[in-house]
TORGU-677417 format. One record per residue (C-alpha): residue number from 1; residue in one letter; x, y, z. Coordinates in nm, 3 decimals. Layout:
BEGIN
+-----+----+---------+---------+---------+
!   i ! aa !      xx !      yy !      zz !
+-----+----+---------+---------+---------+
! NUM !  a !       X !       Y !       Z !
...
+-----+----+---------+---------+---------+
end
This chain:
BEGIN
+-----+----+---------+---------+---------+
!   i ! aa !      xx !      yy !      zz !
+-----+----+---------+---------+---------+
!   1 !  m !  -0.517 !  -0.848 !  -0.681 !
!   2 !  l !  -0.546 !  -0.454 !  -0.607 !
!   3 !  k !  -0.490 !  -0.323 !  -0.275 !
!   4 !  r !  -0.816 !  -0.354 !  -0.102 !
!   5 !  l !  -0.916 !  -0.293 !   0.282 !
!   6 !  i !  -1.039 !   0.031 !   0.364 !
!   7 !  q !  -0.965 !   0.131 !   0.014 !
!   8 !  l !  -0.869 !   0.072 !  -0.325 !
!   9 !  k !  -0.560 !   0.188 !  -0.442 !
!  10 !  n !  -0.585 !   0.365 !  -0.805 !
!  11 !  s !  -0.449 !   0.244 !  -1.145 !
!  12 !  r !  -0.139 !   0.435 !  -1.279 !
!  13 !  m !   0.139 !   0.386 !  -1.486 !
!  14 !  k !   0.482 !   0.484 !  -1.308 !
!  15 !  f !   0.711 !   0.637 !  -1.567 !
!  16 !  a !   1.052 !   0.753 !  -1.526 !
!  17 !  v !   1.161 !   1.085 !  -1.640 !
!  18 !  g !   1.527 !   1.134 !  -1.799 !
!  19 !  l !   1.594 !   1.481 !  -1.718 !
!  20 !  e !   1.892 !   1.483 !  -1.928 !
!  21 !  q !   1.753 !   1.349 !  -2.220 !
!  22 !  n !   1.406 !   1.560 !  -2.169 !
!  23 !  t !   1.227 !   1.217 !  -2.243 !
!  24 !  r !   0.948 !   1.055 !  -2.089 !
!  25 !  m !   0.971 !   0.682 !  -2.087 !
!  26 !  p !   0.758 !   0.465 !  -1.969 !
!  27 !  i !   0.802 !   0.166 !  -1.739 !
!  28 !  l !   0.601 !  -0.150 !  -1.687 !
!  29 !  y !   0.504 !  -0.104 !  -1.333 !
!  30 !  g !   0.162 !  -0.154 !  -1.357 !
!  31 !  l !  -0.079 !  -0.035 !  -1.058 !
!  32 !  a !   0.129 !   0.282 !  -0.904 !
!  33 !  f !   0.105 !   0.633 !  -0.752 !
!  34 !  l !   0.452 !   0.738 !  -0.814 !
!  35 !  c !   0.720 !   0.835 !  -1.050 !
!  36 !  v !   1.106 !   0.776 !  -1.009 !
!  37 !  l !   1.282 !   1.077 !  -1.126 !
!  38 !  c !   1.627 !   0.929 !  -1.291 !
!  39 !  l !   1.853 !   1.240 !  -1.269 !
!  40 !  s !   2.069 !   1.091 !  -1.559 !
!  41 !  a !   2.090 !   0.753 !  -1.746 !
!  42 !  c !   2.183 !   0.439 !  -1.536 !
!  43 !  h !   2.525 !   0.253 !  -1.662 !
!  44 !  e !   2.485 !  -0.083 !  -1.711 !
!  45 !  s !   2.768 !  -0.187 !  -1.554 !
!  46 !  q !   2.623 !  -0.006 !  -1.217 !
!  47 !  h !   2.280 !  -0.080 !  -1.265 !
!  48 !  l !   2.089 !  -0.404 !  -1.244 !
!  49 !  r !   1.701 !  -0.433 !  -1.251 !
!  50 !  l !   1.501 !  -0.726 !  -1.214 !
!  51 !  q !   1.090 !  -0.688 !  -1.270 !
!  52 !  g !   0.777 !  -0.929 !  -1.297 !
!  53 !  e !   0.451 !  -0.959 !  -1.189 !
!  54 !  a !   0.265 !  -1.048 !  -0.854 !
!  55 !  q !  -0.037 !  -0.961 !  -0.661 !
!  56 !  g !  -0.243 !  -0.827 !  -0.987 !
!  57 !  t !   0.016 !  -0.570 !  -1.041 !
!  58 !  t !   0.361 !  -0.492 !  -1.135 !
!  59 !  w !   0.709 !  -0.503 !  -0.923 !
!  60 !  q !   1.048 !  -0.381 !  -0.991 !
!  61 !  v !   1.372 !  -0.398 !  -0.838 !
!  62 !  d !   1.658 !  -0.158 !  -0.916 !
!  63 !  i !   2.035 !  -0.213 !  -0.782 !
!  64 !  t !   2.295 !  -0.022 !  -0.803 !
!  65 !  q !   2.597 !  -0.150 !  -0.659 !
!  66 !  a !   2.943 !  -0.107 !  -0.853 !
!  67 !  n !   3.200 !  -0.361 !  -0.884 !
!  68 !  q !   2.998 !  -0.620 !  -0.772 !
!  69 !  a !   2.915 !  -0.943 !  -0.948 !
!  70 !  l !   2.553 !  -1.004 !  -0.892 !
!  71 !  d !   2.394 !  -1.338 !  -1.016 !
!  72 !  k !   2.107 !  -1.180 !  -1.180 !
!  73 !  q !   1.901 !  -1.517 !  -1.218 !
!  74 !  q !   1.972 !  -1.616 !  -0.877 !
!  75 !  l !   1.822 !  -1.278 !  -0.785 !
!  76 !  q !   1.530 !  -1.302 !  -1.004 !
!  77 !  q !   1.440 !  -1.643 !  -0.856 !
!  78 !  g !   1.515 !  -1.587 !  -0.498 !
!  79 !  l !   1.274 !  -1.221 !  -0.521 !
!  80 !  e !   1.002 !  -1.484 !  -0.697 !
!  81 !  g !   1.010 !  -1.723 !  -0.455 !
!  82 !  i !   0.929 !  -1.453 !  -0.155 !
!  83 !  l !   0.679 !  -1.377 !  -0.388 !
!  84 !  q !   0.481 !  -1.696 !  -0.425 !
!  85 !  g !   0.533 !  -1.795 !  -0.050 !
!  86 !  i !   0.368 !  -1.451 !   0.045 !
!  87 !  d !   0.094 !  -1.529 !  -0.190 !
!  88 !  q !   0.053 !  -1.881 !  -0.053 !
!  89 !  q !  -0.012 !  -1.751 !   0.292 !
!  90 !  r !  -0.207 !  -1.439 !   0.240 !
!  91 !  s !  -0.403 !  -1.398 !  -0.052 !
!  92 !  t !  -0.753 !  -1.437 !  -0.042 !
!  93 !  w !  -0.799 !  -1.554 !  -0.401 !
!  94 !  r !  -0.639 !  -1.846 !  -0.352 !
!  95 !  s !  -0.875 !  -2.090 !  -0.171 !
!  96 !  d !  -0.565 !  -2.318 !  -0.013 !
!  97 !  s !  -0.385 !  -2.025 !   0.141 !
!  98 !  e !  -0.321 !  -1.967 !   0.460 !
!  99 !  l !  -0.562 !  -1.678 !   0.526 !
! 100 !  s !  -0.829 !  -1.839 !   0.290 !
! 101 !  q !  -0.842 !  -2.143 !   0.521 !
! 102 !  f !  -0.877 !  -1.906 !   0.826 !
! 103 !  n !  -1.134 !  -1.733 !   0.695 !
! 104 !  q !  -1.362 !  -2.074 !   0.558 !
! 105 !  t !  -1.354 !  -2.212 !   0.887 !
! 106 !  q !  -1.665 !  -2.153 !   1.143 !
! 107 !  s !  -1.460 !  -2.245 !   1.434 !
! 108 !  t !  -1.374 !  -2.027 !   1.735 !
! 109 !  d !  -1.093 !  -2.211 !   1.814 !
! 110 !  w !  -0.741 !  -2.103 !   1.816 !
! 111 !  f !  -0.614 !  -2.130 !   1.421 !
! 112 !  p !  -0.190 !  -2.199 !   1.406 !
! 113 !  v !  -0.060 !  -1.952 !   1.174 !
! 114 !  s !   0.304 !  -1.921 !   1.027 !
! 115 !  p !   0.557 !  -1.645 !   1.168 !
! 116 !  d !   0.506 !  -1.426 !   0.853 !
! 117 !  l !   0.116 !  -1.430 !   0.871 !
! 118 !  y !   0.130 !  -1.345 !   1.223 !
! 119 !  q !   0.353 !  -1.082 !   1.189 !
! 120 !  v !   0.147 !  -0.884 !   0.938 !
! 121 !  l !  -0.159 !  -0.940 !   1.138 !
! 122 !  a !   0.024 !  -0.806 !   1.465 !
! 123 !  i !   0.098 !  -0.466 !   1.280 !
! 124 !  a !  -0.231 !  -0.439 !   1.132 !
! 125 !  q !  -0.399 !  -0.494 !   1.471 !
! 126 !  q !  -0.145 !  -0.228 !   1.640 !
! 127 !  v !  -0.241 !   0.023 !   1.350 !
! 128 !  s !  -0.601 !  -0.086 !   1.411 !
! 129 !  t !  -0.562 !   0.027 !   1.766 !
! 130 !  d !  -0.362 !   0.347 !   1.729 !
! 131 !  t !  -0.654 !   0.466 !   1.470 !
! 132 !  e !  -0.898 !   0.372 !   1.659 !
! 133 !  g !  -1.017 !   0.118 !   1.405 !
! 134 !  t !  -1.007 !   0.330 !   1.107 !
! 135 !  f !  -0.758 !   0.068 !   0.970 !
! 136 !  d !  -0.943 !  -0.251 !   0.992 !
! 137 !  v !  -0.843 !  -0.585 !   0.845 !
! 138 !  t !  -1.212 !  -0.708 !   0.906 !
! 139 !  v !  -1.363 !  -0.476 !   0.671 !
! 140 !  a !  -1.448 !  -0.711 !   0.383 !
! 141 !  p !  -1.831 !  -0.755 !   0.424 !
! 142 !  l !  -1.869 !  -0.372 !   0.396 !
! 143 !  m !  -1.648 !  -0.392 !   0.089 !
! 144 !  r !  -1.883 !  -0.652 !  -0.089 !
! 145 !  l !  -2.215 !  -0.482 !   0.042 !
! 146 !  w !  -2.066 !  -0.141 !  -0.150 !
! 147 !  g !  -1.952 !  -0.356 !  -0.433 !
! 148 !  f !  -1.595 !  -0.288 !  -0.355 !
! 149 !  a !  -1.481 !  -0.590 !  -0.304 !
! 150 !  q !  -1.420 !  -0.735 !  -0.672 !
! 151 !  s !  -1.287 !  -0.511 !  -1.007 !
! 152 !  d !  -1.597 !  -0.614 !  -1.201 !
! 153 !  s !  -1.871 !  -0.546 !  -0.909 !
! 154 !  l !  -2.094 !  -0.262 !  -0.967 !
! 155 !  a !  -2.074 !  -0.017 !  -0.681 !
! 156 !  h !  -2.374 !   0.117 !  -0.514 !
! 157 !  k !  -2.495 !   0.256 !  -0.222 !
! 158 !  p !  -2.680 !  -0.003 !   0.023 !
! 159 !  s !  -2.946 !   0.056 !   0.232 !
! 160 !  e !  -2.906 !   0.173 !   0.593 !
! 161 !  a !  -3.040 !  -0.165 !   0.735 !
! 162 !  a !  -2.785 !  -0.368 !   0.493 !
! 163 !  i !  -2.490 !  -0.123 !   0.637 !
! 164 !  q !  -2.605 !  -0.216 !   1.002 !
! 165 !  a !  -2.625 !  -0.581 !   0.947 !
! 166 !  a !  -2.277 !  -0.591 !   0.790 !
! 167 !  l !  -2.117 !  -0.384 !   1.088 !
! 168 !  q !  -2.240 !  -0.683 !   1.298 !
! 169 !  q !  -1.971 !  -0.887 !   1.110 !
! 170 !  v !  -1.689 !  -0.638 !   1.100 !
! 171 !  g !  -1.431 !  -0.546 !   1.390 !
! 172 !  y !  -1.064 !  -0.579 !   1.437 !
! 173 !  q !  -1.139 !  -0.637 !   1.814 !
! 174 !  k !  -1.330 !  -0.975 !   1.715 !
! 175 !  l !  -0.957 !  -1.093 !   1.610 !
! 176 !  q !  -0.770 !  -1.232 !   1.854 !
! 177 !  l !  -0.358 !  -1.288 !   1.836 !
! 178 !  q !  -0.155 !  -1.539 !   2.046 !
! 179 !  a !   0.244 !  -1.473 !   2.013 !
! 180 !  q !   0.324 !  -1.806 !   2.165 !
! 181 !  p !   0.261 !  -2.047 !   2.005 !
! 182 !  r !   0.165 !  -1.839 !   1.690 !
! 183 !  a !  -0.222 !  -1.865 !   1.635 !
! 184 !  i !  -0.539 !  -1.656 !   1.587 !
! 185 !  r !  -0.888 !  -1.684 !   1.640 !
! 186 !  k !  -1.217 !  -1.546 !   1.608 !
! 187 !  q !  -1.473 !  -1.401 !   1.841 !
! 188 !  i !  -1.773 !  -1.466 !   1.612 !
! 189 !  p !  -1.781 !  -1.761 !   1.323 !
! 190 !  t !  -1.823 !  -1.514 !   1.048 !
! 191 !  l !  -1.547 !  -1.311 !   1.064 !
! 192 !  q !  -1.349 !  -1.234 !   0.750 !
! 193 !  v !  -0.973 !  -1.116 !   0.774 !
! 194 !  d !  -0.804 !  -0.942 !   0.471 !
! 195 !  v !  -0.486 !  -0.783 !   0.490 !
! 196 !  a !  -0.495 !  -0.624 !   0.134 !
! 197 !  g !  -0.435 !  -0.293 !   0.305 !
! 198 !  i !  -0.069 !  -0.367 !   0.372 !
! 199 !  a !   0.005 !  -0.654 !   0.160 !
! 200 !  q !   0.189 !  -0.468 !  -0.072 !
! 201 !  g !   0.394 !  -0.259 !   0.190 !
! 202 !  y !   0.476 !  -0.617 !   0.372 !
! 203 !  t !   0.581 !  -0.758 !   0.040 !
! 204 !  v !   0.804 !  -0.468 !  -0.045 !
! 205 !  d !   0.970 !  -0.463 !   0.303 !
! 206 !  r !   1.031 !  -0.864 !   0.259 !
! 207 !  l !   1.175 !  -0.802 !  -0.093 !
! 208 !  a !   1.408 !  -0.526 !   0.036 !
! 209 !  d !   1.528 !  -0.739 !   0.335 !
! 210 !  y !   1.626 !  -1.045 !   0.077 !
! 211 !  l !   1.822 !  -0.789 !  -0.117 !
! 212 !  e !   2.015 !  -0.689 !   0.202 !
! 213 !  q !   2.069 !  -1.082 !   0.299 !
! 214 !  q !   2.263 !  -1.070 !  -0.012 !
! 215 !  g !   2.490 !  -0.808 !   0.068 !
! 216 !  i !   2.292 !  -0.549 !  -0.118 !
! 217 !  q !   2.283 !  -0.236 !   0.019 !
! 218 !  h !   2.169 !   0.014 !  -0.277 !
! 219 !  y !   1.859 !  -0.051 !  -0.400 !
! 220 !  l !   1.500 !   0.084 !  -0.514 !
! 221 !  v !   1.206 !  -0.190 !  -0.456 !
! 222 !  e !   0.883 !  -0.125 !  -0.583 !
! 223 !  l !   0.554 !  -0.285 !  -0.602 !
! 224 !  g !   0.213 !  -0.162 !  -0.713 !
! 225 !  g !   0.341 !   0.182 !  -0.630 !
! 226 !  e !   0.468 !   0.100 !  -0.307 !
! 227 !  l !   0.849 !   0.223 !  -0.251 !
! 228 !  r !   1.141 !   0.137 !   0.000 !
! 229 !  a !   1.495 !   0.255 !  -0.072 !
! 230 !  k !   1.837 !   0.239 !   0.022 !
! 231 !  g !   2.187 !   0.393 !  -0.040 !
! 232 !  f !   2.204 !   0.577 !  -0.327 !
! 233 !  n !   2.126 !   0.547 !  -0.709 !
! 234 !  s !   2.385 !   0.491 !  -0.984 !
! 235 !  q !   2.517 !   0.868 !  -0.995 !
! 236 !  q !   2.598 !   0.814 !  -0.597 !
! 237 !  k !   2.291 !   1.036 !  -0.503 !
! 238 !  i !   2.000 !   0.983 !  -0.302 !
! 239 !  w !   1.682 !   0.845 !  -0.450 !
! 240 !  r !   1.479 !   1.108 !  -0.616 !
! 241 !  i !   1.106 !   1.009 !  -0.590 !
! 242 !  a !   0.817 !   1.235 !  -0.762 !
! 243 !  i !   0.422 !   1.195 !  -0.571 !
! 244 !  e !   0.185 !   1.221 !  -0.851 !
! 245 !  k !  -0.081 !   1.503 !  -0.894 !
! 246 !  p !  -0.404 !   1.358 !  -0.886 !
! 247 !  t !  -0.519 !   1.418 !  -1.205 !
! 248 !  e !  -0.771 !   1.162 !  -1.373 !
! 249 !  r !  -0.577 !   1.096 !  -1.716 !
! 250 !  l !  -0.250 !   1.310 !  -1.723 !
! 251 !  q !   0.047 !   1.197 !  -1.515 !
! 252 !  q !   0.206 !   1.515 !  -1.403 !
! 253 !  a !   0.472 !   1.495 !  -1.053 !
! 254 !  q !   0.330 !   1.706 !  -0.793 !
! 255 !  q !   0.622 !   1.693 !  -0.539 !
! 256 !  g !   0.952 !   1.547 !  -0.553 !
! 257 !  i !   1.073 !   1.341 !  -0.265 !
! 258 !  a !   1.449 !   1.259 !  -0.154 !
! 259 !  l !   1.443 !   0.876 !  -0.029 !
! 260 !  q !   1.687 !   0.714 !   0.155 !
! 261 !  d !   1.703 !   0.422 !   0.408 !
! 262 !  a !   1.313 !   0.472 !   0.393 !
! 263 !  a !   0.995 !   0.352 !   0.252 !
! 264 !  l !   0.693 !   0.595 !   0.066 !
! 265 !  t !   0.379 !   0.462 !   0.012 !
! 266 !  t !   0.066 !   0.628 !  -0.137 !
! 267 !  s !  -0.310 !   0.617 !  -0.103 !
! 268 !  g !  -0.582 !   0.790 !  -0.318 !
! 269 !  n !  -0.940 !   0.792 !  -0.454 !
! 270 !  y !  -0.987 !   1.006 !  -0.742 !
! 271 !  r !  -1.005 !   0.721 !  -0.976 !
! 272 !  d !  -1.222 !   0.485 !  -0.788 !
! 273 !  f !  -1.541 !   0.633 !  -0.725 !
! 274 !  f !  -1.895 !   0.643 !  -0.808 !
! 275 !  e !  -2.166 !   0.876 !  -0.788 !
! 276 !  a !  -2.540 !   0.866 !  -0.682 !
! 277 !  q !  -2.841 !   1.053 !  -0.614 !
! 278 !  g !  -2.583 !   1.327 !  -0.685 !
! 279 !  k !  -2.290 !   1.267 !  -0.465 !
! 280 !  h !  -1.965 !   1.160 !  -0.460 !
! 281 !  y !  -1.807 !   0.850 !  -0.330 !
! 282 !  s !  -1.487 !   0.698 !  -0.290 !
! 283 !  h !  -1.391 !   0.331 !  -0.267 !
! 284 !  t !  -1.293 !   0.441 !   0.067 !
! 285 !  i !  -1.514 !   0.263 !   0.355 !
! 286 !  e !  -1.515 !   0.430 !   0.714 !
! 287 !  p !  -1.493 !   0.084 !   0.937 !
! 288 !  q !  -1.704 !   0.254 !   1.232 !
! 289 !  t !  -1.995 !   0.361 !   1.011 !
! 290 !  g !  -1.967 !   0.133 !   0.752 !
! 291 !  h !  -2.034 !   0.432 !   0.466 !
! 292 !  a !  -1.831 !   0.527 !   0.206 !
! 293 !  v !  -1.633 !   0.842 !   0.230 !
! 294 !  s !  -1.716 !   1.165 !   0.033 !
! 295 !  h !  -1.461 !   1.382 !   0.153 !
! 296 !  s !  -1.226 !   1.626 !  -0.086 !
! 297 !  l !  -0.924 !   1.438 !   0.025 !
! 298 !  a !  -0.751 !   1.331 !  -0.305 !
! 299 !  s !  -0.433 !   1.139 !  -0.208 !
! 300 !  v !  -0.187 !   1.086 !   0.100 !
! 301 !  s !   0.180 !   0.970 !   0.082 !
! 302 !  v !   0.348 !   0.877 !   0.422 !
! 303 !  v !   0.718 !   0.812 !   0.455 !
! 304 !  a !   0.846 !   0.536 !   0.702 !
! 305 !  k !   1.119 !   0.322 !   0.791 !
! 306 !  n !   0.978 !   0.035 !   0.666 !
! 307 !  a !   0.668 !   0.034 !   0.367 !
! 308 !  v !   0.426 !  -0.178 !   0.556 !
! 309 !  t !   0.389 !   0.090 !   0.851 !
! 310 !  a !   0.376 !   0.365 !   0.595 !
! 311 !  d !   0.107 !   0.136 !   0.375 !
! 312 !  a !  -0.116 !   0.117 !   0.682 !
! 313 !  y !  -0.115 !   0.478 !   0.789 !
! 314 !  d !  -0.192 !   0.579 !   0.432 !
! 315 !  t !  -0.465 !   0.380 !   0.400 !
! 316 !  a !  -0.613 !   0.505 !   0.772 !
! 317 !  l !  -0.546 !   0.860 !   0.684 !
! 318 !  m !  -0.739 !   0.836 !   0.348 !
! 319 !  a !  -1.028 !   0.703 !   0.557 !
! 320 !  m !  -1.008 !   0.956 !   0.793 !
! 321 !  g !  -1.054 !   1.270 !   0.570 !
! 322 !  d !  -1.071 !   1.607 !   0.773 !
! 323 !  k !  -0.940 !   1.462 !   1.061 !
! 324 !  a !  -0.606 !   1.289 !   0.905 !
! 325 !  q !  -0.429 !   1.604 !   0.927 !
! 326 !  y !  -0.418 !   1.622 !   1.273 !
! 327 !  f !  -0.373 !   1.252 !   1.356 !
! 328 !  a !  -0.086 !   1.288 !   1.125 !
! 329 !  e !   0.068 !   1.555 !   1.352 !
! 330 !  q !  -0.028 !   1.426 !   1.652 !
! 331 !  r !   0.177 !   1.096 !   1.582 !
! 332 !  q !   0.482 !   1.294 !   1.396 !
! 333 !  l !   0.357 !   1.069 !   1.095 !
! 334 !  a !   0.567 !   1.225 !   0.744 !
! 335 !  a !   0.261 !   1.292 !   0.559 !
! 336 !  y !   0.209 !   1.487 !   0.221 !
! 337 !  f !  -0.171 !   1.527 !   0.156 !
! 338 !  i !  -0.330 !   1.658 !  -0.151 !
! 339 !  w !  -0.699 !   1.806 !  -0.119 !
! 340 !  r !  -0.966 !   1.876 !  -0.400 !
! 341 !  t !  -1.088 !   2.210 !  -0.394 !
! 342 !  d !  -1.287 !   2.465 !  -0.626 !
! 343 !  q !  -0.973 !   2.612 !  -0.708 !
! 344 !  g !  -0.770 !   2.359 !  -0.770 !
! 345 !  f !  -0.532 !   2.110 !  -0.580 !
! 346 !  q !  -0.432 !   2.204 !  -0.214 !
! 347 !  t !  -0.132 !   2.052 !  -0.042 !
! 348 !  y !   0.011 !   1.990 !   0.311 !
! 349 !  a !   0.327 !   1.836 !   0.453 !
! 350 !  t !   0.336 !   1.752 !   0.831 !
! 351 !  p !   0.637 !   1.901 !   1.001 !
! 352 !  a !   0.796 !   1.532 !   1.011 !
! 353 !  m !   0.771 !   1.549 !   0.615 !
! 354 !  q !   0.934 !   1.838 !   0.520 !
! 355 !  r !   1.306 !   1.706 !   0.538 !
! 356 !  y !   1.200 !   1.456 !   0.245 !
! 357 !  l !   1.064 !   1.744 !   0.029 !
! 358 !  l !   1.273 !   1.844 !  -0.312 !
! 359 !  p !   1.264 !   2.245 !  -0.379 !
+-----+----+---------+---------+---------+
end
């Protein structure tokens, strides 16, 4: 499932660049915005790689922990078990998932939920409040209306009357959470919740937490282009990540990032868009107005302590457009913006992001 909430993540192949060999080696990461810069070849005794498919994309875990016997099969099974559990809880593509069952009910009574689903929704509601609804997990009716909800849907500009009608079904305030016992409920029977906007970030955090529970302290976890790194790479150096230049075809690194004990996520709209009546619309919905945005912000990358927080804010910042830079600075977010101009791309890093930039 593509990451969908306020906006859709673009399809990018992630690649590693071996600087010593001066070669580009494709890695089957699937959907991604970021590329990993490998400073030199990884030694087999130090480097363990696990990978697979989940959430409509691919995932990869690199472990660089020398002199420790790791059971690769056991780790693979453990990671896949986490992914399957998350899918069972939050997938809106599975009718038997916990979230789908909540969406299907017309009841406005309290609906008991698992601790994991409650945690995801609590984080989502916190970011929704902080962004005054720019991030909103109830935006699905608008996504469907504009034709963004399915990969094979035909995007189009709906009538203003249809937008206003859909807005009546949207609003994070219409979703209530109860901590004890854990439960959620709708204020209107037709409310729909989709946590795809932070699903990949949350999943990356769960995978990283599992690795640390196994005593692993040097790793890079990636799913759909969202990353979390800890410790050092095989050369005992900080992980080096490249934010990709938002071009439609060629893969080029825009900016290198030094990442340690932190997460990096990116949102962009330079591949998912359509044109109507001579106007360019991205697959990004502004929940307050119900309209697809048409600003010149091409991509936003955010560094945070965990991936779910970075994931939520990069999605919200993409929807904010011209207001995003001010918001990020006021919140002291580590954010990197790439704007599309007539003269090419223009970039900006917030003060909190400066310390992560590679020269």
